[in-house]
C-alpha positions in Angstrom: -46.5 42.1 -4.5 -44.2 45.1 -4.5 -47.1 47.6 -4.1 -48.4 45.5 -1.2 -45.0 45.4 0.5 -44.5 49.2 0.2 -48.1 50.0 1.2 -47.8 47.9 4.3 -44.6 49.7 5.1 -46.3 53.1 5.0 -49.3 51.9 7.0 -47.0 50.2 9.5 -44.9 53.4 10.0 -48.0 55.4 10.7 -49.3 52.9 13.2 -46.0 52.8 15.0 -46.3 56.5 15.7 -49.0 55.7 18.3 -47.3 52.8 20.1 -47.9 52.0 23.7 -45.9 50.1 26.3 -48.6 47.5 27.2 -47.3 44.2 28.5 -46.6 41.6 25.9 -49.1 38.8 25.6 -47.9 35.4 26.6 -44.3 35.8 25.4 -41.6 34.7 27.9 -38.7 34.5 25.5 -37.5 36.4 22.4 -35.0 35.2 19.9 -32.7 37.8 18.3 -31.1 36.9 15.0 -27.6 38.0 14.2 -26.3 37.7 10.7 -22.9 35.9 10.3 -20.6 38.8 9.3 -17.9 37.3 11.5 -17.4 34.4 13.9 -20.3 33.6 16.3 -17.9 34.1 19.3 -17.1 37.7 18.2 -20.7 38.5 17.5 -21.8 37.0 20.9 -19.3 39.3 22.6 -20.5 42.3 20.6 -24.2 41.8 21.1 -24.2 40.3 24.6 -24.5 43.6 26.6 -27.1 45.0 24.2 -29.3 41.9 24.5 -28.9 42.0 28.2 -30.3 45.5 28.3 -33.1 44.5 25.9 -34.0 41.6 28.3 -34.3 43.9 31.2 -36.4 46.4 29.3 -38.8 43.9 27.8 -39.1 41.7 30.9 -38.5 38.5 28.9 -35.5 36.3 28.2 -33.7 37.4 25.0 -31.7 34.7 23.3 -29.0 35.3 20.6 -29.8 33.3 17.4 -26.8 32.4 15.2 -26.6 30.6 11.9 -23.6 29.7 9.7 -24.9 32.0 6.9 -27.4 34.8 6.4 -30.0 32.4 4.9 -30.1 30.6 8.3 -31.4 33.7 10.1 -33.9 34.5 7.3 -35.2 30.9 7.5 -35.3 31.2 11.2 -37.6 34.2 10.9 -39.7 32.4 8.3 -40.5 29.6 10.7 -40.9 31.8 13.8 -37.6 30.7 15.3 -36.3 34.3 15.1 -38.5 37.2 16.4 -36.2 40.2 15.8 -33.0 40.4 13.8 -30.2 42.6 12.7 -29.8 42.3 9.0 -28.1 44.0 6.1 -30.4 45.6 3.5 -30.2 42.6 1.0 -30.9 40.0 3.7 -33.6 42.3 5.1 -35.2 42.4 1.7 -35.2 38.6 1.6 -36.7 38.5 5.1 -39.5 40.9 4.2 -40.3 39.2 0.9 -40.0 35.5 2.0 -40.0 35.3 5.8 -42.8 37.7 7.0 -40.4 40.3 8.2 -40.8 44.1 8.6 -38.3 46.8 9.1 -39.0 49.0 12.2 -35.6 50.7 12.9 -32.3 51.6 11.3 -28.8 51.8 12.7 -26.8 55.1 12.4 -23.4 56.2 13.4 -22.9 58.3 16.5 -22.0 61.2 14.2 -25.3 60.9 12.4 -24.1 59.2 9.3 -26.7 56.8 7.8 -24.7 54.5 5.7 -21.4 52.7 4.9 -19.5 51.5 1.9 -18.8 48.2 0.1 -15.1 47.6 -0.6 -12.8 45.5 -2.7 -9.6 44.6 -0.8 -6.2 43.3 -1.8 -3.0 42.5 0.1 -0.9 45.6 0.7 1.9 44.1 -1.4 -0.4 43.0 -4.2 0.5 44.3 -7.8 -3.3 45.0 -8.2 -3.6 48.8 -8.0 -7.1 49.5 -9.2 -10.4 47.9 -10.2 -9.2 48.0 -13.8 -6.5 45.5 -12.9 -9.2 43.2 -11.6 -11.4 43.6 -14.6 -8.8 42.2 -16.9 -10.4 38.9 -16.0 -7.5 36.7 -17.1 -8.5 34.0 -14.7 -5.2 34.3 -12.8 -6.7 35.6 -9.5 -8.6 34.0 -6.6 -11.7 36.0 -5.5 -13.3 36.1 -2.1 -17.0 36.9 -2.7 -19.5 37.6 0.1 -22.5 35.7 1.4 -25.1 35.7 -1.4 -27.5 37.5 1.0 -25.0 40.2 2.0 -25.6 43.7 0.8 -22.0 45.0 0.9 -20.3 41.7 0.3 -22.4 40.5 -2.6 -25.3 42.6 -4.0 -23.5 46.0 -4.2 -20.3 44.7 -5.9 -22.4 42.4 -8.0 -24.2 45.5 -9.5 -21.5 48.1 -9.5 -18.5 46.0 -10.3 -19.7 43.0 -12.3 -23.2 43.7 -13.8 -22.3 47.2 -15.0 -19.2 45.8 -16.7 -21.0 42.8 -18.2 -18.9 40.3 -16.2 -19.7 37.1 -14.4 -17.1 36.5 -11.6 -17.1 32.8 -12.3 -15.7 33.6 -15.8 -13.3 36.2 -14.5 -11.3 34.4 -11.8 -9.4 31.2 -11.3 -11.4 30.4 -8.2 -14.4 32.1 -6.4 -15.2 31.3 -2.7 -18.0 32.8 -0.6 -17.4 33.8 3.0 -18.3 36.4 5.6 -16.5 39.8 5.9 -14.1 38.7 8.6 -13.0 35.6 6.8 -12.6 37.5 3.5 -10.4 40.1 5.1 -8.2 37.6 6.8 -8.0 35.6 3.6 -6.6 38.7 1.8 -4.3 39.5 4.7 -2.9 35.9 4.6 -2.7 35.8 0.8 -5.2 33.0 0.5 -7.2 35.0 -2.0 -6.0 37.9 -4.2 -9.0 40.2 -4.0 -12.2 40.1 -1.8 -15.3 42.0 -1.0 -15.8 43.7 2.4 -17.2 46.9 3.9 -15.9 50.0 5.8 -17.5 48.9 9.1 -15.9 45.4 9.0 -12.5 46.9 8.2 -12.8 49.3 11.1 -13.6 46.4 13.4 -10.5 44.5 12.1 -8.4 47.6 12.6 -9.3 47.7 16.3 -9.5 44.0 17.0 -6.7 42.6 14.8 -4.5 45.6 13.7 -1.7 43.3 12.5 -4.1 41.7 9.9 -5.6 45.1 9.1 -2.1 46.4 8.3 -1.8 43.8 5.5 -4.8 44.8 3.5 -5.4 47.7 1.0 -8.6 49.1 -0.5 -8.8 49.4 -4.3 -12.5 50.1 -4.8 -15.3 51.8 -2.8 -19.0 51.8 -3.6 -21.5 54.6 -3.4 -23.1 55.0 0.1 -25.2 52.1 1.3 -28.2 52.7 3.6 -27.2 51.6 7.2 -28.4 48.3 8.5 -32.1 47.7 9.3 -33.6 46.0 12.4 -36.5 43.6 11.4 -39.2 41.9 13.4 -41.6 39.2 12.3 -44.9 40.7 11.5 -46.9 38.1 13.4 -45.4 39.1 16.8 -48.0 40.1 19.3 -48.6 43.9 19.0 -47.9 44.4 22.6 -44.4 43.0 22.2 -43.8 45.0 19.1 -44.7 48.1 21.0 -42.2 47.3 23.8 -39.5 46.5 21.3 -40.1 49.7 19.3 -40.0 51.9 22.5 -36.8 50.1 23.6 -34.9 50.7 20.4 -36.0 54.2 19.8 -35.3 55.4 23.4 -32.1 53.4 24.0 -29.2 55.8 24.4 -31.4 58.8 24.2 -33.4 59.3 27.4 -32.6 59.2 31.2 -30.0 60.6 33.5 -26.5 61.3 32.3 -25.0 58.0 33.6 -27.8 55.9 32.0 -27.4 57.6 28.6 -23.6 57.3 28.8 -23.8 53.6 29.6 -26.2 52.9 26.8 -24.1 54.8 24.3 -21.1 52.6 25.3 -23.3 49.5 24.8 -24.3 50.8 21.3 -20.6 51.6 20.5 -19.8 47.9 21.2 -22.3 46.7 18.6 -20.3 48.3 15.8 -17.6 50.9 15.5 -19.3 54.2 16.2 -22.9 53.0 16.3 -25.3 55.6 17.8 -29.0 55.5 18.8 -31.4 53.9 16.4 -33.7 55.8 14.0 -37.3 54.8 13.1 -37.5 53.1 9.7 -39.7 50.9 7.5 -39.6 48.7 4.4 -39.4 52.0 2.4 -35.7 51.9 3.3 -35.3 49.0 0.8 -36.3 51.0 -2.3 -32.7 51.7 -3.5 -31.7 48.1 -2.7 -34.7 46.8 -4.8 -33.8 49.1 -7.6 -30.2 47.9 -7.5 -31.3 44.2 -7.6 -33.7 44.9 -10.5 -31.0 46.8 -12.5 -28.6 43.9 -11.9 -31.3 41.5 -13.2 -32.0 43.6 -16.2 -28.3 43.8 -17.2 -28.0 40.1 -16.8 -30.9 39.4 -19.1 -29.6 41.9 -21.7 -26.3 40.0 -21.8 -27.8 36.5 -21.9 -27.0 35.1 -25.3 -29.0 31.9 -24.6 -32.3 33.9 -24.2 -34.4 34.7 -27.3 -35.2 38.3 -28.2 -38.8 37.8 -27.4 -38.0 36.4 -23.9 -35.7 39.3 -23.3 -38.4 41.9 -24.3 -41.0 40.3 -22.0 -38.7 40.0 -19.0 -37.2 43.4 -19.4 -40.7 44.9 -19.7 -41.6 43.3 -16.4 -38.5 44.7 -14.7 -39.1 48.2 -16.2 -42.7 48.1 -14.8 -41.3 47.3 -11.3 -38.7 50.0 -11.6 -41.3 52.5 -12.6 -43.4 51.6 -9.6 -40.3 52.0 -7.3 -39.6 55.4 -8.8 -43.2 56.4 -8.1 -42.9 55.3 -4.5 -39.5 57.0 -4.1 -41.0 60.3 -5.3 -43.8 60.0 -2.7 -41.6 59.3 0.3 -38.6 61.5 -0.7 -38.1 64.5 1.7 -39.3 67.8 0.3 -36.6 70.1 -1.0 -35.4 72.8 1.4 -34.6 76.4 0.6 
């Protein structure tokens, strides 16, 4: 399965290099999925201008598709109710594996940065000063976890904070609740939870949109760099439509007269703090996310006292084989060293 996914990504990336702008066949509307990182109203305001530009460029109506959680957008793509979507890496991996999705572009910052960071937040007046204070796990704290399909809100802290320390959050805290980034940040600011996951991009948005709440939170842990968010389309879209979508994303904010480029850069900036023009990408982007998920699964198996030694050996061997395959792919696609 994994080799098939990664091979398709390389083949797809090569094919996209020769895209044309032929008219899309028989598509009059396009549904654009937007993961629920914050309220639907905020997301609608952020993405509205961009979807309007996309509609003009493609010549079809572009509808925003919202769901109460990430899984809703993934399922929407699975049943052809979502044609293109903005995902985080974890939810993109689910869309690729379960919903016929394929990564074709990647967001970047206007300064060229290709990633962001997962965070743990506490109230500014909290006695919690570091991750070590959280890892005491005396079940006295309330924890705001992220959506299970969130990269920065769930997968990254699950691996770096919990799995690597052999801890299950359910055994660590008095109460665990799952919510989106905005809700978690506000819960910390209002002292409804003691510690919560978040990310640097969401905190930047809070600082500009709700500075009073942002002033009430404090960072106590930051992850390694996470690859920036992918854009995903469903693979069974008509090729002509894929071609037009690809050209739109890869040229938006890059080509045209000064006024056009300036306007498009402003639209991109509205999508997220400091977003710049998109880069071409593919499912290869998910290699480090897949590795993280597998390492997390491996650590969980190793610490499972209910599993027999034979079962552990069998399951860990399967994971090691997948990790070896990912390492092989990573060595193939890694950029050549420079002098």
